[in-house]
C-alpha positions in Angstrom: 0.0 0.0 0.0 1.3 3.5 -0.6 2.0 5.9 2.3 -1.4 7.6 1.6 -3.4 4.4 2.0 -4.9 3.1 5.2 -2.5 0.5 6.5 -4.5 -1.0 9.3 -6.6 -4.1 9.0 -4.3 -5.8 6.4 -4.9 -9.5 6.7 -1.9 -11.6 7.8 -2.0 -15.3 8.2 0.6 -18.1 8.6 0.4 -21.6 7.2 2.5 -24.6 8.3 4.0 -27.3 6.1 0.6 -29.1 6.0 -0.9 -25.9 4.5 -3.0 -25.3 7.6 -3.4 -21.9 9.0 -1.7 -21.8 12.4 -2.1 -18.1 13.2 -3.6 -15.0 11.8 -4.8 -11.5 12.4 -5.0 -7.9 11.2 -2.2 -5.3 11.2 -2.3 -2.3 13.5 -2.8 1.3 12.4 0.8 1.5 11.1 0.4 -1.7 9.1 2.5 -3.8 11.5 2.0 -7.1 13.1 4.3 -9.2 15.4 4.2 -12.9 15.9 6.5 -15.8 17.0 7.0 -19.0 15.1 8.2 -22.3 16.5 11.7 -23.4 15.6 12.7 -26.1 13.2 9.7 -25.7 10.9 8.8 -24.1 7.6 6.0 -21.5 7.4 4.5 -19.4 4.7 3.3 -15.9 5.7 0.5 -14.5 3.6 -0.4 -10.8 3.4 -3.5 -9.5 1.7 -6.5 -7.2 1.8 -9.9 -7.3 0.1 -9.4 -6.1 -3.5 -5.6 -6.4 -3.3 -3.2 -9.1 -4.5 -1.9 -11.6 -2.0 1.8 -12.0 -1.4 3.7 -14.5 0.7 7.1 -15.2 2.0 8.5 -18.6 3.1 10.3 -18.7 6.5 12.4 -21.7 7.4 12.9 -21.5 11.2 15.4 -24.3 11.3 18.2 -23.2 13.7 21.3 -25.3 14.6 21.6 -26.5 18.2 23.1 -23.8 20.4 21.7 -20.9 18.3 18.1 -21.2 19.5 18.2 -17.7 21.2 18.1 -16.0 17.8 14.6 -14.5 17.9 13.6 -12.0 15.3 13.3 -11.1 11.6 11.6 -8.0 10.4 10.3 -7.6 6.9 8.2 -5.3 4.8 5.9 -6.3 2.0 4.0 -4.0 -0.4 0.7 -5.1 -1.8 -1.3 -3.4 -4.5 -4.8 -3.4 -5.8 -5.8 -6.2 -8.2 -5.8 -4.9 -11.8 -7.9 -6.5 -14.6 -5.6 -8.0 -17.2 -2.5 -8.2 -15.0 -0.9 -11.7 -14.8 -0.1 -12.2 -11.1 0.6 -15.9 -11.3 4.2 -15.3 -10.2 2.6 -14.4 -6.8 1.5 -18.0 -6.4 5.1 -18.6 -5.4 6.7 -16.9 -2.4 8.2 -13.5 -3.3 11.1 -14.3 -0.9 12.5 -17.0 1.3 14.0 -16.5 4.7 16.4 -18.9 6.5 19.0 -18.9 9.2 22.6 -18.1 8.3 24.8 -20.0 10.8 28.0 -18.0 10.2 26.3 -14.6 10.9 23.8 -16.1 13.4 20.8 -14.3 11.9 17.8 -14.9 9.7 18.3 -13.5 6.3 16.7 -13.5 2.8 17.8 -16.3 0.6 19.7 -14.2 -2.0 19.8 -16.9 -4.7 16.0 -17.3 -4.6 15.4 -13.6 -4.4 17.6 -13.0 -7.5 15.8 -15.8 -9.4 12.3 -14.5 -8.7 13.1 -10.7 -9.0 13.2 -10.9 -12.9 9.6 -12.2 -13.0 8.5 -9.7 -10.3 10.0 -6.8 -12.3 8.1 -7.8 -15.4 4.8 -8.1 -13.4 5.4 -4.6 -12.0 6.2 -3.1 -15.4 3.0 -4.6 -16.7 1.1 -3.3 -13.6 2.4 0.3 -14.1 1.7 0.2 -17.9 -1.9 -1.0 -17.2 -2.3 1.7 -14.5 -0.9 4.4 -16.8 -3.2 3.4 -19.7 -6.2 3.5 -17.3 -5.2 6.9 -16.0 -4.6 8.2 -19.5 -8.1 7.0 -20.5 -9.7 8.7 -17.6 -7.8 12.0 -18.4 -8.9 11.9 -22.0 -12.5 11.3 -21.1 -12.6 14.2 -18.7 -11.0 16.7 -21.1 -13.1 18.4 -23.8 -12.6 16.9 -27.2 -10.9 19.2 -29.7 -11.3 18.9 -33.4 -8.1 18.4 -35.2 -7.9 20.9 -38.1 -5.6 18.6 -40.1 -8.1 15.7 -40.3 -10.2 15.6 -43.4 -13.5 13.8 -43.7 -13.7 11.8 -46.9 -16.4 9.2 -46.2 -13.9 6.4 -46.4 -12.3 5.0 -43.3 
């Protein structure tokens, strides 16, 4: 959502490996939500709102023995309104994956996966902005008075 949009009440839900919802809720007035996930499992976090696309990230909470005190990972996800004609099938996949990096002892984005999916996401966003621009141009043209072009000639054949 853009900074001007209302960020509260964005739906967030978490699914486990069996594709069952294990927790969910709505974001606060700042568009935030905090939750804890059990260790040594894989979860998908889904973010959506009525009339908007759904995005998800995959979080692998597997942590080596001795590193269990590692507790947090913060992320931001932008969602946008559904647009007629826009292929969002890429969003059936997670837009990112998060896992534990033992040598830095932190949860991080999987850079290989992110790089792989970013090309497809960029294409979807280019298409989104092109469709949005065409719709805005169409609205602008319909609101402005039509002017006759003095260079056009009517011949009866078109």
